[in-house]
N, C-alpha and C positions, 0 to 999 in steps of 0.2 A: 515845467511849463509856467510856473507862477513866480519865477525869479524876478526880482525888482528891476534888474538891469537888462531884461530881455526886450528886444525890439518887436514891433508888430509882426514883421516878416519872420523873425525867429520863432515867435509864438505859433504862427500858422504852420510853419514847418514842423515844429515839435509835436503839435496835436494831430497832425494829419499824416505823419510818417508811419509807414508799415500798415496802413489800414487795408483791410481786404476789400475787394470790389463789392459794391452794394448789390443786394439781391435784385434780380431782373425786374421785379414788380415795382420797385421804388419809383422809377420814372413814370410808370403808369398811374401810380397814386398821386404824384405831383400834378400830372395832367388832370386827374379827377378833382383835386383840390382847387385847381384854377377854373375848371369848366363847370363844376357842380356834380352832384351825385344823387342817387336815389334816396327818397325819404325812408328812414329806417323802419317805420311802421309798414310801409308797402313791401320792403325787402322781407320782413318777417312774415307778413301775410302770404307772399308768394312762396316762401320757403316752407311754410307750415302746411303745405298741401300733402295730405296723406295719400300715398300711392299704393295701389295693389301690386302684387308681384308682376303681373302682366304689363301694367302701365309703366312700372319701373324698368322692365326689360325693354320695352319699346323705346323709352327715352335713351337708355344705354346704347341701343342699336343705332341711334341717331348721332352718336358721338358725345353724349353727355358723360361727364366724369363721375364714376361711382366712388364716392369718398366714404370710407369706413372709419368712423371716429370712436370705435369701442376700445377695449383694452388690447394689448398685444396678445394676451392669452386667449381672449375671445376670438380674435382674428385668426390666430394659429389653429384654433379648434374647429373652425368652420367659417368660410367666407365665400362671397359670390365671386366666381371667376372674373379676372381682369379688374376687380376693384382695387383701389389704392388705400392703404392704411396710413392714417396720421391721427393718432389718438388724442382725444381731448385732455387726458390726464398726462400731459407732457408738454414739450415746447411746441404746442399746436400751431399758433399763428406764424412763428418764424419758419417752420418747415412747410407750411402751406405756401407761403410767399416764395420760398426758395425753390420748391419743386413744381408747383403748378404754374407759376410765372404769369400767365395771362389772366388778369383780373376779370375779364369778360367771359371766361370759361364757364359754360353751364355746368352746374353741379347738382347731383342728387345724393342724398345721405343715407347711410346705414348707421343709425345712432342708438345709444342706450335709451330705453323707454323713459320719457320724461326730460331728456336732455337735448331734444331736437332744436328748440328755440335757442338754447345756449350755443349750440354749434353754428346756427345761422347767424346769430349776433356776433360771435367771435370771428367768423369769416368776414362779415361786413366791416368789422373794425380795421381790417387790413386791406379793405378795398374789394373784396370778393362778394358782390351783391347779387350774383346771378344763380342763387340756389332755387331750384325748381320744385323741390319737394323731398319727402323722405319715405323710405319703405315702411309702410304700416305693418307692425308685427315683427319687423326685423328679419333676421335670417331664419327664425323659426317659421314665419309665414312663407318665406321663400322655399324652404324644405317641404312644408305642407303642400305647396303647389307642385311638388315633384320636380323642382328645378335643381340643377346641378350645384353642388357645393364642393369647394376644395379646402385642403388643410395645408399647413406648413410643417414640414418634417423638422423636428427639434431633437437635440441630444443634450444631456447634462454635461457640464464642463468637465466633470471627472472622467467621463468616457474618453476624452481627448488624450489622456495620458498614455493609454495603451496604443492609440492610433496615431500618435504624434509623428513618429519617425516616417510613417508611410504617407501621411497627408500634410506634413508641415509646409510644403510648397504649394498647397492648395487650400490654405486658410487665409481669409481676407478680413482685415480689420477695417470697418467702415466709419471709424471715428474721424474727427478732424485731424489734419496733419500735425498740429502742435501737440495734441493729445498722444498721437502715435509716437512722435519724436521724443516726448517726455518719457514714455515707457511702453514697451510692447512685448509680446511673446516673440522670442527669437525665431527668425526665418519667415514670420508671417508678413504678408504684403499689405500695404495700405491702399484702399480705394475709398476715399471719403464719400459719404452718402450724397453730398451736394453735387458731386460730379460723376455719380455712378453710371449715368446713361452714356457718358463719353468714354467709359472704360470697359464696356461690355466685351470687347474683343480680347481683353486680358483673361477672361474667365475660361476655365477649362471645360472641355466637353464631358469629362468624367466627373465623378463625385467631388464636391468641394464643400467648404464650410465658411460661414460668415459670423461675425460677432461685432458688437459695439461696446459701449461701456457697461450697460446693464440690461439691454434687451429692447428698448424703445426704438432706437434708430435701426437696429438690425431687422426689426419687424417691418419698418417702412421699406428698407432695402429688399426684404423678402417679397413684399407686395409688388414692388417695381419689377423685380426679376421674374416673378411668376407671370406678370402681365406682358413681359417681353418673351415669354416662352421657355424660361429656364425653370426646370423642375428637378434638376439633378443636384440639389444642394441641401444642406442642413444648417439650421440656425442654432448657435450654441447658447443654451439657456443661461441667463445671468451675465453673459458677456464677459468683458475683461475683469470685472469685479470678482466673478466666480472663478475665472481662470487663474487669478492671482492666488487663490486659496489652494491650488494644486501645486505639484512639484515641477510643472513645466518651466523650462528656462526662460528668463526674462532679461531684457536689456537693463543696464544700470539706469536708475532714475535720474532724470535731469529736470530741474525746476522749470516749468513752462515759461516763467517770466524771463528766463535767461536765453531762451531760444531766439 
């Protein structure tokens, strides 16, 4: 792209070739940049409203998105039904923009104690200014109020060795397509996390498994699946990184830059 003999038209073609479509929230952010947006101090003040379990439940019943920003392990161990996991300790902002889409979507948070303002601020940085509060006391307070909690079924990667022949056509890799094409467990199908909602019909009614690279994205996928009524699946702990340490058959590695 930096060749001295390149024309302007060739340069544009070079740097824009093979770009993936922009996340759906990008045009909405452009609109906000042109028209103006909320003052960050007001956004934080609105988002720092501490909600009781009952207040939290009422807002959820009105269609407010329950966003759980804890760790994958915490979410798997116990979460509020129909909440969506996108952890702060990962690619938080990109996945928020990719999966929530509407920057005006009202959001209520389940956050680690002391990190509520961080979550509100990081949401606002990508245009999501409509955080209405957080669950005071977190999931512990929710359980203390005798409200329902769900878990995510998980299995160690090593367990898949014995079950592989039986379930190899019911294992789904939710990494991005280039990652999958670069190397994957043989016979495993690819359903990228970014498009999981459009591929739900591919999922079997019987028991199935999902994994990503290390566990962050597969827990996001788990939260989406459970919110859609799927409870017949298992998340493979440690993802592809852990599966590579087993004797399961893999495709030959292809450098992603050559794909």
